[in-house]
DSSP file (Angstrom, degrees, kcal/mol; ACC not computed):
  #  RESIDUE AA STRUCTURE BP1 BP2  ACC     N-H-->O    O-->H-N    N-H-->O    O-->H-N    TCO  KAPPA ALPHA  PHI   PSI    X-CA   Y-CA   Z-CA
    1    1 A M              0   0    0      0, 0.0     2,-0.2     0, 0.0     0, 0.0   0.000 360.0 360.0 360.0 130.2   27.0   55.6  -20.9
    2    2 A E        -     0   0    0      1,-0.1     2,-0.3    84,-0.0    81,-0.1  -0.471 360.0-124.2 -77.0 144.6   29.8   55.9  -23.4
    3    3 A V        -     0   0    0     -2,-0.2    54,-0.2     1,-0.1    53,-0.1  -0.635  36.0 -99.6 -83.6 146.4   30.2   59.1  -25.5
    4    4 A V        -     0   0    0     52,-2.6     2,-0.5    -2,-0.3    -1,-0.1  -0.370  36.4-108.7 -66.0 142.6   30.2   58.7  -29.3
    5    5 A L        -     0   0    0     -2,-0.1     2,-0.2     1,-0.1    -1,-0.1  -0.638  42.4-135.2 -72.8 123.5   33.6   58.6  -31.1
    6    6 A L        -     0   0    0     -2,-0.5    -1,-0.1     1,-0.1    50,-0.0  -0.521   4.4-122.4 -87.1 146.2   33.8   61.9  -32.9
    7    7 A R     >  -     0   0    0     -2,-0.2     4,-2.5     1,-0.1     3,-0.4  -0.555  37.2-109.9 -71.5 150.6   35.0   62.5  -36.5
    8    8 A P  H  > S+     0   0    0      0, 0.0     4,-2.5     0, 0.0     5,-0.2   0.869 118.8  53.9 -53.5 -39.2   37.9   65.0  -36.4
    9    9 A A  H  > S+     0   0    0      1,-0.2     4,-2.1     2,-0.2     5,-0.1   0.910 111.2  44.9 -63.5 -41.4   35.8   67.7  -38.0
   10   10 A D  H  > S+     0   0    0     -3,-0.4     4,-2.8     2,-0.2     5,-0.2   0.892 111.8  52.4 -69.5 -39.3   33.2   67.4  -35.2
   11   11 A A  H  X S+     0   0    0     -4,-2.5     4,-2.2     1,-0.2    -2,-0.2   0.915 112.0  46.7 -61.5 -42.6   35.8   67.2  -32.5
   12   12 A G  H  X S+     0   0    0     -4,-2.5     4,-2.0    -5,-0.2    -2,-0.2   0.895 112.6  49.4 -65.5 -41.2   37.3   70.5  -33.9
   13   13 A Y  H  X S+     0   0    0     -4,-2.1     4,-2.0     2,-0.2    -2,-0.2   0.937 113.0  45.8 -63.9 -47.3   33.9   72.2  -34.1
   14   14 A I  H  X S+     0   0    0     -4,-2.8     4,-2.4     1,-0.2    -2,-0.2   0.885 110.6  54.1 -66.1 -37.8   32.9   71.2  -30.6
   15   15 A A  H  X S+     0   0    0     -4,-2.2     4,-3.1    -5,-0.2    -1,-0.2   0.900 107.1  52.3 -60.7 -40.0   36.4   72.3  -29.3
   16   16 A G  H  X S+     0   0    0     -4,-2.0     4,-2.4     2,-0.2     5,-0.2   0.892 108.9  49.3 -62.7 -40.2   35.8   75.7  -30.9
   17   17 A L  H  X S+     0   0    0     -4,-2.0     4,-3.4     2,-0.2     5,-0.4   0.916 112.9  47.2 -64.3 -42.6   32.4   76.0  -29.2
   18   18 A V  H  X S+     0   0    0     -4,-2.4     4,-1.6     3,-0.2    -2,-0.2   0.933 112.9  48.9 -65.1 -45.5   34.1   75.1  -25.9
   19   19 A D  H  < S+     0   0    0     -4,-3.1    -2,-0.2    -5,-0.2    -1,-0.2   0.905 123.5  32.1 -58.2 -42.4   36.9   77.6  -26.4
   20   20 A G  H  < S+     0   0    0     -4,-2.4    -2,-0.2    -5,-0.2    -3,-0.2   0.903 140.2   7.2 -85.8 -43.8   34.5   80.4  -27.4
   21   21 A E  H  < S+     0   0    0     -4,-3.4    21,-2.3    -5,-0.2    -3,-0.2   0.223 110.7  81.5-127.3  12.4   31.4   79.8  -25.4
   22   22 A G  E  <  -A   41   0A   0     -4,-1.6     2,-0.3    -5,-0.4    19,-0.3  -0.527  56.4-137.1-119.2-179.1   32.1   77.0  -23.0
   23   23 A T  E     -A   40   0A   0     17,-2.2    17,-2.1    -2,-0.2     2,-0.4  -0.988   4.4-164.6-136.4 147.4   33.7   76.1  -19.7
   24   24 A I  E     +A   39   0A   0     -2,-0.3     2,-0.3    15,-0.2    15,-0.2  -0.962  44.4 133.6-125.0 110.8   35.9   73.3  -18.5
   25   25 A T  E     -A   38   0A   0     13,-2.4    13,-2.9    -2,-0.4     2,-0.5  -0.886  59.0-110.3-150.1 174.9   35.8   73.4  -14.7
   26   26 A L  E     +A   37   0A   0     -2,-0.3     2,-0.3    11,-0.2    11,-0.2  -0.984  47.0 176.1-114.3 120.2   35.5   71.5  -11.5
   27   27 A T  E     -A   36   0A   0      9,-2.8     9,-3.2    -2,-0.5     2,-0.5  -0.851  29.2-131.5-129.0 157.8   32.2   72.4   -9.8
   28   28 A R        -     0   0    0     -2,-0.3     7,-0.1     7,-0.2     3,-0.1  -0.921   6.5-167.7-106.2 133.8   30.1   71.5   -6.8
   29   29 A K  S    S+     0   0    0     -2,-0.5     2,-0.3     5,-0.3    -1,-0.1   0.784  84.2  24.6 -84.5 -30.4   26.4   70.8   -7.3
   30   30 A H  S >  S-     0   0    0      4,-0.2     3,-1.6     1,-0.1    -1,-0.2  -0.955  89.3-110.2-133.8 153.0   25.8   70.9   -3.5
   31   31 A R  T 3  S+     0   0    0     -2,-0.3    -1,-0.1     1,-0.3    -2,-0.0   0.838 113.0  38.3 -53.3 -45.3   27.8   72.8   -0.8
   32   32 A N  T 3  S+     0   0    0      2,-0.0    -1,-0.3    -3,-0.0     2,-0.1   0.372  95.2 105.3 -93.4   6.1   29.4   69.8    0.9
   33   33 A E  S <  S-     0   0    0     -3,-1.6     2,-0.1     1,-0.1     3,-0.1  -0.406  77.1-103.5 -81.7 159.8   30.1   67.7   -2.1
   34   34 A N        -     0   0    0      1,-0.1    -5,-0.3    -2,-0.1    -4,-0.2  -0.482  48.4 -95.4 -71.5 153.7   33.4   67.0   -3.8
   35   35 A R        -     0   0    0     -2,-0.1     2,-0.3    -7,-0.1    -7,-0.2  -0.456  42.1-157.0 -70.7 145.0   34.0   69.0   -7.0
   36   36 A Q  E     -A   27   0A   0     -9,-3.2    -9,-2.8    -2,-0.1     2,-0.2  -0.919  25.1 -96.7-124.4 152.7   33.1   67.2  -10.2
   37   37 A L  E     -A   26   0A   0     -2,-0.3    44,-2.4   -11,-0.2     2,-0.4  -0.448  43.8-175.2 -66.8 132.0   34.3   67.7  -13.7
   38   38 A A  E     -AB  25  80A   0    -13,-2.9   -13,-2.4    42,-0.2     2,-0.5  -0.998  15.8-171.1-132.8 135.9   31.9   69.8  -15.8
   39   39 A L  E     +AB  24  79A   0     40,-2.6    40,-1.8    -2,-0.4     2,-0.3  -0.993  21.2 172.4-122.8 120.8   32.1   70.7  -19.5
   40   40 A T  E     -AB  23  78A   0    -17,-2.1   -17,-2.2    -2,-0.5     2,-0.4  -0.923  21.8-166.5-131.2 154.7   29.5   73.3  -20.6
   41   41 A I  E     -AB  22  77A   0     36,-2.1    36,-3.2    -2,-0.3     2,-0.4  -0.988  12.0-159.3-137.1 129.3   28.6   75.4  -23.6
   42   42 A S  E     + B   0  76A   0    -21,-2.3     2,-0.3    -2,-0.4    34,-0.2  -0.866  21.4 152.7-110.1 144.9   26.2   78.3  -23.5
   43   43 A S  E     - B   0  75A   0     32,-2.6    32,-3.1    -2,-0.4    -2,-0.0  -0.986  49.2-136.3-162.4 155.2   24.4   79.7  -26.5
   44   44 A T  S    S+     0   0    0     -2,-0.3     2,-0.9    30,-0.2     3,-0.1   0.507  94.9  79.7 -89.1  -7.4   21.3   81.6  -27.6
   45   45 A E    >>  -     0   0    0      1,-0.2     4,-1.2    30,-0.1     3,-1.0  -0.827  60.2-174.7-102.8  97.0   21.0   79.1  -30.5
   46   46 A R  H 3> S+     0   0    0     -2,-0.9     4,-2.6     1,-0.2     5,-0.2   0.831  80.1  65.5 -59.8 -33.4   19.5   75.9  -29.1
   47   47 A T  H 3> S+     0   0    0      1,-0.2     4,-2.0     2,-0.2    -1,-0.2   0.848  98.3  53.7 -61.6 -33.3   20.0   74.1  -32.4
   48   48 A V  H <> S+     0   0    0     -3,-1.0     4,-1.9     2,-0.2    -1,-0.2   0.927 111.3  45.2 -64.1 -44.4   23.8   74.4  -32.0
   49   49 A L  H  X S+     0   0    0     -4,-1.2     4,-2.6     1,-0.2    -2,-0.2   0.851 109.9  54.6 -69.5 -34.1   23.6   72.8  -28.6
   50   50 A E  H  X S+     0   0    0     -4,-2.6     4,-2.7     2,-0.2     5,-0.2   0.887 106.5  52.6 -65.2 -37.7   21.2   70.1  -29.9
   51   51 A F  H  X S+     0   0    0     -4,-2.0     4,-2.8    -5,-0.2    -2,-0.2   0.931 110.2  48.1 -60.5 -45.3   23.7   69.3  -32.6
   52   52 A V  H  X S+     0   0    0     -4,-1.9     4,-2.4     2,-0.2     5,-0.3   0.936 113.2  47.1 -61.0 -47.7   26.4   68.9  -29.9
   53   53 A K  H  X>S+     0   0    0     -4,-2.6     4,-2.2     1,-0.2     5,-0.8   0.924 115.6  44.7 -61.9 -45.7   24.2   66.7  -27.7
   54   54 A E  H  <5S+     0   0    0     -4,-2.7    -1,-0.2     2,-0.2    -2,-0.2   0.909 113.8  50.0 -64.5 -42.7   23.1   64.5  -30.7
   55   55 A T  H  <5S+     0   0    0     -4,-2.8    -2,-0.2    -5,-0.2    -1,-0.2   0.887 119.1  36.9 -64.9 -40.1   26.7   64.2  -32.0
   56   56 A L  H  <5S-     0   0    0     -4,-2.4   -52,-2.6     2,-0.2    -1,-0.2   0.740  95.2-138.8 -85.1 -24.4   28.1   63.2  -28.6
   57   57 A G  T  <5S+     0   0    0     -4,-2.2     2,-0.3    -5,-0.3    -3,-0.2   0.775  73.7  76.8  70.0  25.2   25.2   61.1  -27.5
   58   58 A A      < +     0   0    0     -5,-0.8    -1,-0.2    -6,-0.2    -2,-0.2  -0.976  58.8  54.0-157.2 163.4   25.4   62.5  -24.0
   59   59 A G        -     0   0    0     -2,-0.3     2,-0.3    -3,-0.1    20,-0.2  -0.320  60.7 -99.5 101.3 178.9   24.7   65.6  -21.9
   60   60 A K  E     -C   78   0A   0     18,-2.0    18,-2.6    -2,-0.1     2,-0.5  -0.992  15.8-143.6-143.6 144.4   21.7   67.8  -21.1
   61   61 A I  E     -C   77   0A   0     -2,-0.3     2,-0.3    16,-0.2    16,-0.2  -0.949  21.8-179.3-112.1 128.9   20.4   71.1  -22.4
   62   62 A T  E     -C   76   0A   0     14,-2.6    14,-2.8    -2,-0.5     2,-0.3  -0.917  22.5-124.5-124.3 153.9   18.8   73.5  -19.9
   63   63 A G  E     -C   75   0A   0     -2,-0.3     2,-0.4    12,-0.2    12,-0.2  -0.718  17.2-139.1 -95.0 147.1   17.2   77.0  -20.5
   64   64 A K  E     -C   74   0A   0     10,-3.1    10,-0.7    -2,-0.3     2,-0.2  -0.827  26.4-109.9-101.3 144.5   18.3   80.0  -18.6
   65   65 A R        -     0   0    0     -2,-0.4     2,-0.6     8,-0.1    -1,-0.0  -0.493  24.3-136.4 -71.1 138.7   15.7   82.5  -17.4
   66   66 A T        -     0   0    0     -2,-0.2    -1,-0.0     1,-0.2     3,-0.0  -0.869  14.9-169.2 -95.8 127.3   15.6   85.8  -19.1
   67   67 A V  S    S+     0   0    0     -2,-0.6     2,-0.4     1,-0.1    -1,-0.2   0.869  71.4  44.1 -83.2 -39.4   15.3   88.7  -16.6
   68   68 A R  S >  S-     0   0    0      1,-0.1     3,-1.6     4,-0.1    -1,-0.1  -0.840  79.8-128.1-112.1 146.8   14.6   91.4  -19.1
   69   69 A S  T 3  S+     0   0    0     -2,-0.4    -1,-0.1     1,-0.3    -3,-0.0   0.766 106.9  57.9 -64.8 -26.2   12.3   91.3  -22.1
   70   70 A H  T 3  S+     0   0    0      2,-0.1     2,-0.3    -3,-0.0    -1,-0.3   0.532  86.7  97.5 -84.4  -3.8   14.9   92.5  -24.5
   71   71 A H  S <  S-     0   0    0     -3,-1.6    -5,-0.1     1,-0.1     3,-0.1  -0.637  77.3-122.1 -82.6 141.2   17.3   89.6  -23.6
   72   72 A S        -     0   0    0     -2,-0.3    -4,-0.1     1,-0.1    -2,-0.1  -0.529  35.0 -97.0 -76.5 146.7   17.4   86.6  -25.9
   73   73 A P        -     0   0    0      0, 0.0     2,-0.3     0, 0.0    -8,-0.1  -0.401  45.5-154.3 -60.5 142.1   16.6   83.2  -24.4
   74   74 A S  E     - C   0  64A   0    -10,-0.7   -10,-3.1    -3,-0.1     2,-0.3  -0.908   9.6-163.6-124.9 150.3   19.8   81.4  -23.5
   75   75 A F  E     -BC  43  63A   0    -32,-3.1   -32,-2.6    -2,-0.3     2,-0.4  -0.927   5.7-151.2-133.0 154.4   20.6   77.7  -23.2
   76   76 A T  E     -BC  42  62A   0    -14,-2.8   -14,-2.6    -2,-0.3     2,-0.4  -0.993   3.4-154.7-131.0 129.6   23.4   75.6  -21.7
   77   77 A Y  E     -BC  41  61A   0    -36,-3.2   -36,-2.1    -2,-0.4     2,-0.4  -0.857  25.1-179.1 -94.0 133.9   24.6   72.2  -22.7
   78   78 A A  E     +BC  40  60A   0    -18,-2.6   -18,-2.0    -2,-0.4     2,-0.3  -0.997  17.2 174.7-140.1 143.1   26.3   70.4  -19.8
   79   79 A V  E     -B   39   0A   0    -40,-1.8   -40,-2.6    -2,-0.4     2,-0.3  -0.987  17.8-157.7-143.1 145.8   28.0   67.0  -19.3
   80   80 A Y  E >>  -B   38   0A   0     -2,-0.3     4,-1.2   -42,-0.2     3,-1.1  -0.769  38.6 -15.3-127.7 164.8   29.7   65.9  -16.1
   81   81 A N  H 3> S+     0   0    0    -44,-2.4     4,-2.0    -2,-0.3     5,-0.1  -0.086 120.5   2.3  52.6-127.7   32.3   63.5  -14.7
   82   82 A R  H 3> S+     0   0    0      1,-0.2     4,-2.2     2,-0.2    -1,-0.2   0.803 132.0  54.2 -69.1 -29.8   33.5   60.6  -16.8
   83   83 A Q  H <> S+     0   0    0     -3,-1.1     4,-2.0     2,-0.2    -1,-0.2   0.920 109.4  49.0 -66.8 -41.6   31.4   61.5  -19.8
   84   84 A A  H  X S+     0   0    0     -4,-1.2     4,-2.6     1,-0.2    -2,-0.2   0.889 110.1  52.2 -62.0 -38.3   33.0   65.0  -19.7
   85   85 A L  H  X S+     0   0    0     -4,-2.0     4,-2.1     2,-0.2    -1,-0.2   0.897 106.9  52.2 -64.2 -41.0   36.4   63.3  -19.5
   86   86 A Q  H  X S+     0   0    0     -4,-2.2     4,-0.9     2,-0.2    -1,-0.2   0.884 111.6  47.1 -62.2 -38.8   35.6   61.1  -22.6
   87   87 A I  H >X S+     0   0    0     -4,-2.0     4,-2.2     2,-0.2     3,-0.8   0.928 108.7  54.1 -68.7 -45.1   34.7   64.3  -24.5
   88   88 A L  H 3X S+     0   0    0     -4,-2.6     4,-2.5     1,-0.3    -2,-0.2   0.894 102.3  58.4 -56.7 -40.8   37.9   66.1  -23.3
   89   89 A R  H 3< S+     0   0    0     -4,-2.1    -1,-0.3     1,-0.2    -2,-0.2   0.858 112.4  41.0 -56.5 -34.6   40.0   63.2  -24.6
   90   90 A Q  H << S+     0   0    0     -4,-0.9    -2,-0.2    -3,-0.8    -1,-0.2   0.829 122.1  36.4 -85.8 -33.4   38.6   63.8  -28.1
   91   91 A I  H >X S+     0   0    0     -4,-2.2     3,-2.0     1,-0.2     4,-0.7   0.643  90.3  92.1 -95.9 -14.7   38.5   67.6  -28.2
   92   92 A H  G >< S+     0   0    0     -4,-2.5     3,-1.3    -5,-0.3    -1,-0.2   0.860  80.6  57.3 -50.5 -45.1   41.8   68.4  -26.3
   93   93 A P  G 34 S+     0   0    0      0, 0.0    -1,-0.3     0, 0.0    -2,-0.1   0.728 109.6  47.5 -61.2 -17.8   44.0   68.4  -29.5
   94   94 A Y  G <4 S+     0   0    0     -3,-2.0    -2,-0.2   -83,-0.1     2,-0.1   0.519  84.0 108.9-101.5  -7.7   41.8   71.2  -30.9
   95   95 A L    <<  +     0   0    0     -3,-1.3   -79,-0.1    -4,-0.7   -80,-0.0  -0.465  36.9 174.3 -72.2 143.0   41.5   73.5  -27.9
   96   96 A R        +     0   0    0    -81,-0.2    -1,-0.1    -2,-0.1   -80,-0.0   0.569  50.8  68.9-125.5 -17.3   43.5   76.8  -28.3
   97   97 A T  S >  S-     0   0    0      1,-0.1     3,-2.3    43,-0.0     4,-0.5  -0.140 107.6 -72.1 -93.4-169.0   42.7   78.9  -25.2
   98   98 A Y  T >> S+     0   0    0      1,-0.3     4,-1.8     2,-0.2     3,-0.6   0.706 124.4  77.4 -56.6 -19.1   43.6   78.6  -21.6
   99   99 A K  H 3> S+     0   0    0      1,-0.2     4,-2.7     2,-0.2    -1,-0.3   0.758  82.9  63.7 -66.0 -23.2   41.1   75.7  -21.6
  100  100 A A  H <> S+     0   0    0     -3,-2.3     4,-2.3     2,-0.2    -1,-0.2   0.890 103.4  47.6 -65.1 -38.9   43.7   73.6  -23.3
  101  101 A K  H <> S+     0   0    0     -3,-0.6     4,-2.1    -4,-0.5    -2,-0.2   0.914 113.0  47.7 -68.2 -42.9   45.9   73.9  -20.2
  102  102 A R  H  X S+     0   0    0     -4,-1.8     4,-2.6     1,-0.2     5,-0.2   0.938 112.4  50.3 -60.3 -46.0   43.0   73.0  -17.9
  103  103 A S  H  X S+     0   0    0     -4,-2.7     4,-3.0     1,-0.2     5,-0.2   0.911 109.1  50.6 -59.4 -45.2   42.1   70.1  -20.2
  104  104 A A  H  X S+     0   0    0     -4,-2.3     4,-1.8     1,-0.2    -1,-0.2   0.917 112.1  46.9 -60.9 -44.7   45.7   68.7  -20.1
  105  105 A L  H  X S+     0   0    0     -4,-2.1     4,-1.9     2,-0.2     5,-0.3   0.911 114.2  47.5 -64.1 -43.3   45.9   68.9  -16.3
  106  106 A I  H  X S+     0   0    0     -4,-2.6     4,-2.6     1,-0.2     5,-0.4   0.927 111.6  49.7 -64.4 -45.9   42.5   67.2  -16.0
  107  107 A L  H  < S+     0   0    0     -4,-3.0    -1,-0.2     1,-0.2    -2,-0.2   0.845 113.6  47.9 -62.5 -32.6   43.3   64.5  -18.5
  108  108 A R  H  < S+     0   0    0     -4,-1.8    -1,-0.2    -5,-0.2    -2,-0.2   0.857 131.1  10.1 -76.1 -35.5   46.6   63.8  -16.7
  109  109 A H  H  X S+     0   0    0     -4,-1.9     4,-1.5    -5,-0.1    -3,-0.2   0.634  96.0  91.4-124.2 -17.2   45.3   63.6  -13.1
  110  110 A Y  T  < S+     0   0    0     -4,-2.6     3,-0.5    -5,-0.3     4,-0.3   0.904  92.1  44.4 -57.1 -50.0   41.5   63.5  -12.7
  111  111 A L  T >4 S+     0   0    0     -5,-0.4     3,-1.2     1,-0.2    -1,-0.2   0.904 113.1  50.0 -64.1 -41.8   41.0   59.8  -12.7
  112  112 A S  T 34 S+     0   0    0      1,-0.2    -1,-0.2    -4,-0.1    -2,-0.2   0.746 115.8  44.1 -70.0 -20.9   43.9   59.0  -10.3
  113  113 A L  T 3< S+     0   0    0     -4,-1.5    -1,-0.2    -3,-0.5    -2,-0.2   0.266 103.9  70.9-104.9  10.2   42.6   61.6   -7.9
  114  114 A T  S <  S-     0   0    0     -3,-1.2    -1,-0.2    -4,-0.3     2,-0.1  -0.812  70.1-155.6-130.3  91.6   38.9   60.7   -8.1
  115  115 A P    >   -     0   0    0      0, 0.0     3,-1.5     0, 0.0    -3,-0.1  -0.435  18.4-132.6 -66.6 138.6   38.0   57.4   -6.5
  116  116 A R  T 3  S+     0   0    0      1,-0.3    -5,-0.0    -2,-0.1     0, 0.0   0.815 106.8  51.4 -62.2 -30.5   34.8   55.8   -8.0
  117  117 A N  T 3  S-     0   0    0      2,-0.2    -1,-0.3     1,-0.0     3,-0.1   0.521 108.6-124.4 -86.3  -3.3   33.4   55.1   -4.5
  118  118 A G    <   +     0   0    0     -3,-1.5     2,-0.6     1,-0.2    -2,-0.1   0.534  66.4 134.6  77.1   5.4   34.0   58.7   -3.4
  119  119 A K        -     0   0    0     -5,-0.0     2,-0.4     0, 0.0    -1,-0.2  -0.808  35.7-167.7 -95.6 118.6   36.1   57.6   -0.4
  120  120 A Y        -     0   0    0     -2,-0.6     2,-0.1    -3,-0.1    -7,-0.0  -0.844  16.2-139.0-106.9 137.3   39.2   59.6    0.0
  121  121 A T     >  -     0   0    0     -2,-0.4     4,-2.6     1,-0.1     5,-0.2  -0.475  37.8-104.5 -76.8 165.4   42.2   58.9    2.3
  122  122 A D  H  > S+     0   0    0      1,-0.2     4,-2.0     2,-0.2     5,-0.1   0.913 122.6  46.9 -59.7 -42.3   43.6   62.0    4.0
  123  123 A S  H  > S+     0   0    0      2,-0.2     4,-2.3     1,-0.2    -1,-0.2   0.902 112.6  48.8 -68.7 -39.4   46.6   62.1    1.7
  124  124 A L  H  > S+     0   0    0      2,-0.2     4,-2.7     1,-0.2    -2,-0.2   0.892 109.3  53.3 -65.9 -38.4   44.4   61.6   -1.5
  125  125 A R  H  X S+     0   0    0     -4,-2.6     4,-2.6     2,-0.2    -1,-0.2   0.912 109.4  48.8 -62.0 -41.8   42.1   64.4   -0.3
  126  126 A Q  H  X S+     0   0    0     -4,-2.0     4,-2.1     2,-0.2    -2,-0.2   0.922 112.6  47.3 -63.8 -44.3   45.0   66.8    0.1
  127  127 A E  H  X S+     0   0    0     -4,-2.3     4,-2.4     1,-0.2    -2,-0.2   0.909 112.2  51.1 -61.5 -41.6   46.3   65.9   -3.4
  128  128 A R  H  X S+     0   0    0     -4,-2.7     4,-2.7     2,-0.2    -2,-0.2   0.916 109.3  49.3 -63.2 -44.8   42.8   66.3   -4.8
  129  129 A L  H  X S+     0   0    0     -4,-2.6     4,-2.2     2,-0.2    -1,-0.2   0.887 111.7  49.2 -63.5 -38.8   42.4   69.8   -3.2
  130  130 A Q  H  X S+     0   0    0     -4,-2.1     4,-2.2     2,-0.2    -1,-0.2   0.911 111.2  50.2 -65.2 -42.1   45.8   70.8   -4.6
  131  131 A F  H  X S+     0   0    0     -4,-2.4     4,-2.8     2,-0.2    -2,-0.2   0.923 109.9  50.5 -60.3 -46.7   44.8   69.6   -8.0
  132  132 A E  H  X S+     0   0    0     -4,-2.7     4,-2.8     1,-0.2     5,-0.2   0.921 110.7  48.9 -59.3 -44.9   41.5   71.5   -7.8
  133  133 A A  H  X S+     0   0    0     -4,-2.2     4,-1.3     1,-0.2    -1,-0.2   0.890 111.7  50.1 -62.8 -39.0   43.3   74.7   -6.9
  134  134 A E  H  X S+     0   0    0     -4,-2.2     4,-0.5     2,-0.2    -2,-0.2   0.938 113.0  45.1 -64.5 -47.6   45.7   74.2   -9.8
  135  135 A V  H >< S+     0   0    0     -4,-2.8     3,-1.4     1,-0.2    -2,-0.2   0.947 115.9  45.5 -61.5 -49.5   42.9   73.6  -12.3
  136  136 A L  H 3< S+     0   0    0     -4,-2.8    -1,-0.2     1,-0.3    -2,-0.2   0.697 104.8  64.2 -71.1 -17.5   40.9   76.6  -11.1
  137  137 A G  H 3< S+     0   0    0     -4,-1.3     2,-0.9    -5,-0.2    -1,-0.3   0.620  78.5  94.4 -78.7 -13.3   44.0   78.7  -11.0
  138  138 A I    <<  +     0   0    0     -3,-1.4   -36,-0.1    -4,-0.5    -4,-0.0  -0.719  60.3 166.6 -81.9 109.7   44.4   78.4  -14.8
  139  139 A K        -     0   0    0     -2,-0.9    -2,-0.1     1,-0.1    -3,-0.0  -0.737  40.2 -76.6-123.1 167.1   42.6   81.5  -16.0
  140  140 A P              0   0    0      0, 0.0    -1,-0.1     0, 0.0   -43,-0.0  -0.230 360.0 360.0 -60.0 151.9   42.4   83.5  -19.3
  141  141 A G              0   0    0      0, 0.0   -44,-0.0     0, 0.0     0, 0.0   0.409 360.0 360.0 113.2 360.0   45.3   85.7  -20.3
């Protein structure tokens, strides 16, 4: 499913949310799986995340459990793989934190190091692991 083409103002707004309350990372859903691209935004204001989901036409919003009664309910918007890549292409020019460096590296190498059928040659797997370490090594500061 294609992500909606964003107006510059919306791309900038969503980039600000990602810079402030979001993540751009490579994550595993299950222990033995390859890492996949994930773009997430967390907030206690569900309406903000609903705006993001509606504007992009992709993603999912989930609720986080509150452990203590004085904690506000929290929600996370998440989108993965090629949809996340489509979003990164649009918001990358507006990112300002270390996430801009992660985004640039992902945009440059993710597709060439991620076969659609999930079958890796030994050399591609090594390149992919090096790429993952490089992306995850880009930290705040």
